[in-house]
C-alpha positions as CSV (number, residue, x, y, z in Angstrom):
1,M,-9.2,47.2,65.4
2,F,-11.4,46.0,63.3
3,E,-12.7,42.5,63.5
4,L,-14.0,40.0,61.1
5,S,-17.6,38.4,62.3
6,Q,-18.1,34.9,62.6
7,E,-20.2,34.5,59.3
8,T,-17.4,36.3,57.2
9,T,-14.9,34.2,58.9
10,D,-16.9,31.0,57.8
11,A,-17.6,32.2,54.4
12,L,-13.7,32.9,53.7
13,Y,-12.5,29.6,55.6
14,A,-14.7,27.4,53.2
15,E,-13.6,29.1,50.0
16,G,-9.9,29.1,51.3
17,I,-10.5,25.1,51.4
18,S,-12.9,25.2,48.4
19,L,-9.6,26.9,46.6
20,G,-7.6,24.9,48.2
21,I,-9.2,21.6,46.7
22,E,-9.4,23.0,43.5
23,I,-5.7,23.9,43.6
24,A,-5.3,20.5,44.6
25,L,-7.2,18.7,42.1
26,R,-5.6,20.6,39.2
27,I,-2.4,19.7,40.5
28,I,-3.5,15.9,40.7
29,S,-5.1,16.3,37.2
30,A,-2.1,17.6,35.8
31,L,0.3,15.4,37.4
32,L,-2.0,12.5,35.9
33,F,-1.9,13.7,32.3
34,Y,1.8,14.4,32.7
35,F,2.6,10.9,33.4
36,V,0.1,9.5,31.1
37,A,1.2,12.0,28.0
38,K,4.5,11.4,28.4
39,F,4.0,7.4,28.4
40,I,2.0,8.1,25.1
41,A,4.8,10.2,23.7
42,K,7.4,7.9,24.5
43,K,5.4,4.7,22.7
44,I,4.7,7.1,19.6
45,L,8.8,8.2,19.6
46,A,9.7,4.7,19.7
47,G,7.1,3.7,16.8
48,L,8.6,6.5,14.8
49,K,11.9,5.0,15.8
50,R,11.8,1.8,14.7
51,F,9.8,2.9,11.4
52,L,12.8,5.4,10.4
53,D,15.2,3.2,10.8
54,K,14.2,1.0,8.6
55,R,14.7,3.8,6.2
56,D,18.3,4.1,6.6
57,D,18.8,5.8,3.0
58,A,18.4,9.3,4.6
59,P,20.3,9.3,8.2
60,S,20.1,13.2,8.5
61,L,16.5,13.5,7.8
62,N,15.8,10.7,10.1
63,E,17.2,12.2,12.6
64,F,16.0,15.7,12.1
65,L,12.4,14.2,11.9
66,Y,12.5,12.0,15.3
67,G,14.3,15.2,17.3
68,F,11.6,17.4,15.6
69,S,8.8,15.1,16.9
70,K,10.8,14.5,20.0
71,I,10.8,18.3,20.8
72,L,6.6,18.8,19.9
73,L,5.5,15.9,21.2
74,Y,7.0,17.3,24.9
75,A,6.1,20.8,23.9
76,V,2.0,19.4,23.7
77,V,2.5,17.6,27.3
78,F,4.4,21.1,28.7
79,V,1.2,23.4,27.4
80,G,-1.6,20.8,28.5
81,V,0.2,20.8,32.0
82,L,0.0,24.2,32.3
83,M,-3.6,24.8,30.9
84,I,-4.7,22.0,33.1
85,L,-3.2,24.0,35.9
86,G,-5.4,27.2,34.9
87,V,-2.8,29.3,32.5
88,P,-4.8,30.4,29.7
89,G,-3.9,29.5,25.7
90,S,-4.0,32.6,24.5
91,S,-0.7,33.4,26.7
92,F,1.1,30.7,24.8
93,L,-0.2,31.7,21.4
94,A,0.9,35.3,21.9
95,I,4.2,34.1,23.3
96,F,5.3,31.7,20.7
97,G,4.1,34.0,18.0
98,A,6.3,37.1,19.1
99,A,8.8,34.3,19.8
100,G,8.5,32.7,15.6
101,L,8.9,36.3,14.5
102,A,11.6,37.1,16.2
103,I,13.4,33.8,15.3
104,G,12.1,33.9,12.1
105,L,14.2,37.7,11.4
106,A,17.0,36.8,13.4
107,L,17.6,33.4,11.0
108,Q,16.5,34.3,7.8
109,G,19.3,32.8,6.1
110,S,19.8,29.6,8.2
111,L,15.6,29.4,7.8
112,S,16.6,29.1,3.7
113,N,19.4,26.5,4.2
114,F,17.1,24.5,6.5
115,A,14.2,24.8,4.3
116,G,16.8,23.4,1.4
117,G,17.9,20.8,3.1
118,L,14.6,19.0,3.8
119,L,13.9,19.8,0.3
120,I,17.2,17.5,-0.9
121,L,16.9,14.9,1.8
122,A,13.1,14.5,1.0
123,F,13.3,14.6,-2.7
124,K,16.7,12.9,-2.8
125,P,18.7,14.8,-6.1
126,F,21.6,12.8,-4.8
127,K,22.8,11.1,-1.9
128,V,26.0,10.2,-0.1
129,G,28.7,9.0,-2.3
130,H,27.4,10.6,-5.2
131,V,29.3,12.5,-7.8
132,V,28.1,15.9,-8.6
133,V,28.7,19.2,-10.0
134,A,27.0,22.2,-8.0
135,Q,28.0,25.7,-7.3
136,G,31.1,25.7,-9.6
137,H,32.4,22.4,-7.4
138,T,32.9,19.0,-8.8
139,G,33.2,16.1,-6.0
140,T,31.8,13.4,-3.9
141,V,29.3,14.0,-1.9
142,A,30.3,13.3,1.8
143,K,27.6,14.5,4.0
144,I,24.3,15.9,3.8
145,Q,23.0,18.0,6.6
146,I,20.1,19.9,7.5
147,L,22.1,23.3,6.8
148,Y,25.0,22.1,4.6
149,T,26.4,19.9,2.4
150,H,30.0,18.6,2.5
151,L,31.6,17.7,-1.0
152,M,35.1,16.2,-0.9
153,T,36.8,17.2,-4.6
154,F,38.8,14.6,-6.3
155,D,42.1,16.7,-4.6
156,N,41.0,16.0,-1.3
157,Q,39.5,19.5,-0.5
158,E,36.3,19.6,1.5
159,V,33.5,21.6,0.1
160,I,30.7,23.3,2.5
161,I,27.7,24.4,0.5
162,P,24.4,25.9,2.1
163,N,21.6,23.8,1.0
164,G,19.6,26.8,0.2
165,N,21.8,27.7,-2.7
166,L,21.9,23.8,-3.8
167,A,17.9,23.7,-4.0
168,N,17.7,26.7,-5.8
169,S,20.2,26.0,-8.5
170,D,21.3,23.4,-11.2
171,I,23.0,20.0,-10.0
172,V,24.7,17.7,-12.4
173,N,24.6,14.0,-10.5
174,M,27.1,12.1,-12.5
175,S,26.2,9.0,-10.4
176,T,22.6,8.3,-11.3
177,Q,23.5,6.3,-14.8
178,E,25.0,3.0,-14.9
179,T,26.6,4.2,-18.5
180,R,28.1,7.2,-19.5
181,R,29.1,8.5,-22.7
182,A,32.9,10.2,-23.4
183,E,33.7,12.4,-26.4
184,L,36.9,13.0,-27.6
185,K,38.1,15.3,-30.1
186,V,41.1,14.5,-32.7
187,G,42.6,16.7,-34.9
188,V,45.0,15.6,-37.8
189,A,46.6,17.8,-40.7
190,Y,45.3,18.4,-43.8
191,G,45.6,15.9,-46.5
192,T,45.6,12.9,-43.9
193,N,43.7,10.3,-45.0
194,I,40.8,10.5,-43.2
195,K,38.9,7.0,-43.8
196,Q,42.9,5.6,-42.5
197,A,42.7,7.8,-39.3
198,K,38.8,7.3,-38.4
199,E,39.5,3.0,-38.9
200,I,42.7,3.3,-36.2
201,I,40.2,5.1,-34.0
202,L,37.5,2.7,-34.3
203,N,40.0,0.0,-34.4
204,I,41.3,1.3,-30.6
205,F,37.9,1.3,-28.8
206,E,36.4,-1.7,-30.4
207,N,39.5,-3.7,-29.0
208,D,39.0,-2.0,-25.4
209,P,36.7,-4.2,-23.2
210,R,35.6,-1.0,-21.1
211,A,34.2,0.4,-24.3
212,L,30.1,-0.9,-25.0
213,K,29.1,-2.5,-28.2
214,D,25.7,-1.3,-27.7
215,P,25.6,2.1,-28.1
216,A,28.6,1.0,-30.7
217,P,31.6,3.5,-30.9
218,F,31.1,6.1,-33.2
219,V,33.7,8.1,-35.4
220,A,33.4,10.8,-37.5
221,L,34.9,13.9,-39.4
222,N,33.4,16.8,-37.3
223,N,35.0,19.9,-38.6
224,F,37.3,21.8,-40.7
225,G,39.4,23.9,-38.4
226,D,42.4,26.3,-39.0
227,S,45.0,23.9,-38.8
228,S,43.2,20.8,-38.3
229,L,40.7,18.3,-39.1
230,D,38.7,18.0,-36.6
231,I,37.2,14.0,-35.5
232,V,34.9,13.4,-33.1
233,V,34.6,10.1,-31.0
234,R,32.1,8.9,-29.1
235,V,32.1,5.8,-27.0
236,W,29.9,4.6,-24.4
237,A,30.9,2.6,-21.0
238,K,29.8,1.9,-17.4
239,S,30.4,5.1,-15.2
240,A,33.2,3.5,-13.2
241,D,35.1,2.7,-16.5
242,M,34.5,5.8,-18.5
243,W,37.4,8.4,-17.1
244,P,39.7,5.2,-17.4
245,M,39.1,4.5,-21.0
246,Y,39.1,8.1,-21.8
247,F,42.6,8.4,-20.9
248,A,43.9,5.2,-22.3
249,G,42.4,6.1,-25.4
250,M,43.7,9.2,-26.1
251,E,47.2,7.5,-25.6
252,A,46.9,4.6,-27.8
253,I,45.2,7.3,-30.4
254,N,49.0,9.4,-29.9
255,S,50.8,6.1,-30.5
256,E,49.3,4.4,-33.6
257,F,49.3,7.7,-35.0
258,E,52.8,7.9,-34.8
259,K,53.2,4.6,-35.9
260,H,51.2,5.3,-39.2
261,G,53.0,8.8,-39.7
262,I,49.4,10.5,-39.1
263,E,50.2,13.9,-38.2
264,I,48.8,15.6,-35.2
265,P,49.3,19.4,-36.3
266,F,49.6,22.6,-34.1
267,P,48.4,26.1,-34.7
268,Q,50.4,27.6,-37.4
269,R,50.2,31.2,-39.1
270,V,51.7,32.3,-42.4
271,V,53.3,36.0,-42.3
272,H,53.9,37.6,-45.3
273,Q,56.3,41.1,-44.9
274,I,54.6,43.5,-47.4
275,K,57.2,46.2,-47.2
276,E,60.1,43.6,-48.3
277,K,58.0,42.5,-51.3
278,A,57.3,46.0,-52.2
279,A,61.2,47.0,-52.1
280,E,62.3,44.0,-54.6
281,E,59.5,44.9,-57.2
282,E,60.6,48.4,-57.0
283,S,64.1,47.0,-57.6
């Protein structure tokens, strides 16, 4: 039977004690690092939350930044603890790199929407409550999330648009300006007194309190159409008053034209019957 010498036994014993002390010190160091780092992370997150709460104009972005910062800080704490315990840092780099590549390939569309959401929340081309035209839809912005933006159309349908598409396409925001211009096109019959028609239209909007005086309402003959003389009307109003003024103005124009006998024509065609005319000439 093989027996260890006293010297070998003493050496192994000493080495075991040394290894145990080293492991104990690593564990104690890791625990100290964990509690200190966790305390610092909580302080940082609390300060970040107070800062973000003051920026209440983009709650979705604030929520994302806080959540991302929390994950990042605790990931740093976790990696630090493992490295103190003796796990090599190169292993984490390899694992994170492989995981990042796999996730990136699997979530290409979502990552595009994610990046688009960050751009929208950071640069704010529109905000919640704005009326926008985007991706062929017109509606009020109801929610802006990291991946999707929700629109409520005027007939109360919810449209969910990927942020990747929004960030890379044209967006018309109707709510950024205090005033807007309404443009009406009115056709009158040939032979109509254009000066009288213009005066009637101008009088309607000059007496509408919703129409701004500066810039003043503008009325002019715009086109010689196939069946009508086309008059263009351009009137400025506050954004909230633009559509009510527009519809009221159209009704008032129709009513005043009827009172003054001004005809609003409809398309007409003159048809010549060539065969019958030729027969009459022969007889």
